[in-house]
C-alpha positions as CSV (number, residue, x, y, z in Angstrom):
1,M,116.4,119.8,119.2
2,T,114.2,117.4,121.1
3,P,113.4,114.0,119.6
4,G,110.0,113.5,118.0
5,P,107.4,110.9,119.0
6,S,109.1,108.3,116.7
7,A,112.5,108.6,118.5
8,P,113.7,105.2,119.6
9,R,113.7,104.6,123.4
10,R,117.0,104.0,125.1
11,A,117.6,100.9,127.1
12,P,118.3,101.3,130.9
13,R,122.0,101.4,131.6
14,S,121.9,98.7,134.3
15,A,119.7,96.0,135.7
16,D,119.1,98.2,138.8
17,A,117.9,101.1,136.6
18,A,115.6,98.8,134.8
19,Q,114.2,97.5,138.0
20,R,113.6,101.0,139.4
21,S,111.8,102.0,136.2
22,L,109.6,98.9,136.3
23,A,108.8,99.4,139.9
24,A,107.6,102.9,139.3
25,C,105.6,101.9,136.3
26,S,103.8,99.2,138.1
27,R,102.7,101.5,140.9
28,I,101.5,104.1,138.5
29,S,99.7,101.8,136.1
30,T,97.5,100.4,138.9
31,L,96.1,103.9,139.3
32,F,94.6,103.7,135.8
33,R,93.4,100.2,135.8
34,P,90.3,99.8,138.0
35,H,88.5,96.5,138.2
36,Q,86.4,97.4,135.2
37,H,84.5,94.2,135.1
38,L,83.1,95.0,138.5
39,L,81.8,98.5,137.6
40,T,78.9,99.8,135.6
41,A,79.9,102.2,132.8
42,S,78.9,105.3,134.7
43,D,80.7,104.1,137.8
44,Y,83.8,103.4,135.7
45,R,83.7,106.9,134.2
46,A,83.3,108.5,137.7
47,E,86.1,106.4,139.1
48,M,88.5,107.3,136.3
49,A,87.6,111.0,136.7
50,D,88.5,110.8,140.4
51,R,91.7,109.0,139.6
52,F,92.8,111.5,137.0
53,T,92.0,114.3,139.5
54,V,94.3,112.6,142.0
55,W,97.0,112.1,139.4
56,K,96.9,115.8,138.4
57,T,97.1,116.8,142.1
58,V,100.0,114.5,142.8
59,T,102.0,115.5,139.7
60,G,101.2,119.2,139.9
61,A,99.6,119.1,136.4
62,A,96.5,121.0,137.7
63,A,98.7,124.0,138.7
64,T,100.4,124.2,135.3
65,G,97.6,123.2,133.0
């Protein structure tokens, strides 16, 4: 049985594991945080659509979904 959405998150087993996780998250999160204050609403939507296309390509989500 897989845990549901309310399952508690487990802490990393070591400081190195925590650092690796944070490093990966910081690289990924910048993909979804454009400088919104510098873009018009339509430019922001177009930029996010492009970024999600890249994300789907990189992760292989486009092939499965």
